[in-house]
C-alpha positions as CSV (number, residue, x, y, z in Angstrom):
1,X,0.1,0.2,-0.1
2,X,1.6,2.9,-1.1
3,X,2.3,6.2,1.7
4,X,1.4,9.9,0.6
5,X,1.9,13.0,2.2
6,X,-0.3,16.1,1.6
7,X,1.5,19.3,2.9
8,X,-0.7,22.2,3.5
9,X,-1.9,24.7,5.9
10,X,-5.4,24.7,4.2
11,X,-7.6,22.1,6.6
12,X,-10.0,22.0,3.7
13,X,-7.5,21.6,1.2
14,X,-5.9,18.8,2.8
15,X,-9.4,16.8,3.4
16,X,-10.3,17.2,-0.1
17,X,-7.0,15.8,-1.1
18,X,-7.2,13.6,2.0
19,X,-10.6,11.4,0.1
20,X,-9.7,11.7,-3.1
21,X,-6.1,9.7,-2.5
22,X,-7.8,7.6,0.1
23,X,-11.1,6.3,-2.3
24,X,-8.2,5.2,-4.3
25,X,-7.0,3.1,-1.1
26,X,-3.6,4.9,-1.2
27,X,-2.8,5.5,2.8
28,X,-2.5,9.0,4.0
29,X,-0.8,11.4,6.2
30,X,-0.7,15.3,6.9
31,X,1.4,17.9,7.1
32,X,0.5,21.8,7.6
33,X,3.6,23.7,6.8
34,X,7.3,22.6,5.4
35,X,9.2,22.0,8.4
36,X,6.1,19.5,10.2
37,X,6.3,17.4,6.9
38,X,10.3,17.4,6.6
39,X,10.4,15.9,10.3
40,X,7.5,13.4,9.0
41,X,9.4,12.8,5.9
42,X,12.6,11.6,8.2
43,X,11.1,9.7,10.4
44,X,8.8,8.1,8.1
45,X,9.1,6.3,4.6
46,X,6.5,8.6,1.7
47,X,6.1,7.3,-1.1
48,X,4.3,10.4,-2.8
49,X,4.0,14.1,-1.7
50,X,1.6,16.3,-2.5
51,X,2.5,19.8,-1.8
52,X,1.4,23.1,-1.3
53,X,3.5,26.5,-2.7
54,X,2.2,28.8,0.1
55,X,3.1,28.3,3.6
56,X,3.9,29.6,6.4
57,X,7.2,28.7,8.1
58,X,9.0,26.9,5.1
59,X,7.3,27.0,1.9
60,X,7.0,24.5,-0.5
61,X,9.9,25.7,-2.9
62,X,12.3,25.2,0.1
63,X,10.4,22.4,1.3
64,X,11.1,20.2,-1.6
65,X,14.5,21.3,-2.0
66,X,15.4,20.5,0.8
67,X,14.1,17.3,0.6
68,X,16.2,16.8,-2.4
69,X,18.8,16.8,-0.3
70,X,18.9,14.4,2.1
71,X,19.5,10.9,0.0
72,X,17.5,8.4,1.7
73,X,14.4,10.5,1.1
74,X,14.9,12.3,-1.9
75,X,14.4,10.4,-4.4
76,X,10.0,9.8,-3.6
77,X,7.8,12.2,-6.1
78,X,7.3,15.1,-5.5
79,X,3.4,17.6,-7.0
80,X,3.4,20.6,-6.1
81,X,-0.3,21.8,-6.5
82,X,-0.9,25.7,-6.0
83,X,-3.2,28.7,-7.4
84,X,-0.6,30.0,-8.9
85,X,-0.7,29.5,-12.4
86,X,2.4,31.9,-13.5
87,X,4.9,30.0,-15.8
88,X,7.4,31.5,-13.8
89,X,5.9,29.9,-10.8
90,X,6.4,26.2,-13.1
91,X,9.8,26.3,-13.4
92,X,9.8,27.5,-9.8
93,X,8.5,23.9,-8.8
94,X,10.5,22.4,-11.1
95,X,14.0,24.1,-10.5
96,X,13.4,22.8,-6.5
97,X,13.1,19.2,-7.3
98,X,8.8,18.8,-8.3
99,X,8.1,16.1,-10.3
100,X,4.6,18.2,-11.7
101,X,2.9,21.3,-10.8
102,X,-0.8,20.7,-10.8
103,X,-3.2,24.1,-10.5
104,X,-5.7,24.4,-8.0
105,X,-8.4,23.4,-7.2
106,X,-7.2,19.8,-9.0
107,X,-10.2,17.6,-10.5
108,X,-10.1,14.4,-8.2
109,X,-9.8,12.1,-11.7
110,X,-6.3,14.6,-12.7
111,X,-4.9,14.2,-9.8
112,X,-5.1,10.2,-9.5
113,X,-4.2,9.9,-13.0
114,X,-0.9,11.8,-12.0
115,X,-0.4,10.0,-8.6
116,X,-0.5,6.8,-10.6
117,X,1.7,7.4,-13.1
118,X,4.0,8.5,-10.9
119,X,3.9,6.1,-8.5
120,X,3.6,3.2,-11.3
121,X,0.2,2.4,-10.0
122,X,-1.3,1.1,-13.2
123,X,-3.7,-1.1,-11.7
124,X,-4.9,0.9,-8.5
């Protein structure tokens, strides 16, 4: 069973993404900012990260850069989700180490298709 960490400071967004992912059979954990997410990532093995850009304490870009700096946890794919829709935001996400950039709100079938692709889950 694949384990996904949702990193977002908005409770409603975390609940929305959690319901989509859990209904598809994934185990989901949550963090409200990049620092909490980094602490969880260092103590728990995640198969994928779903990360908001704009968060207090440590934003999504910085979290992914930190994540990629730790050899043991650097390989799990990361999807950034944001309301920021400029090409420069996407470029910054990819430069930070994100595997994919999605604009909020994300339709459930779109989110799941990308999650399954990045996790190699063809039969889920």
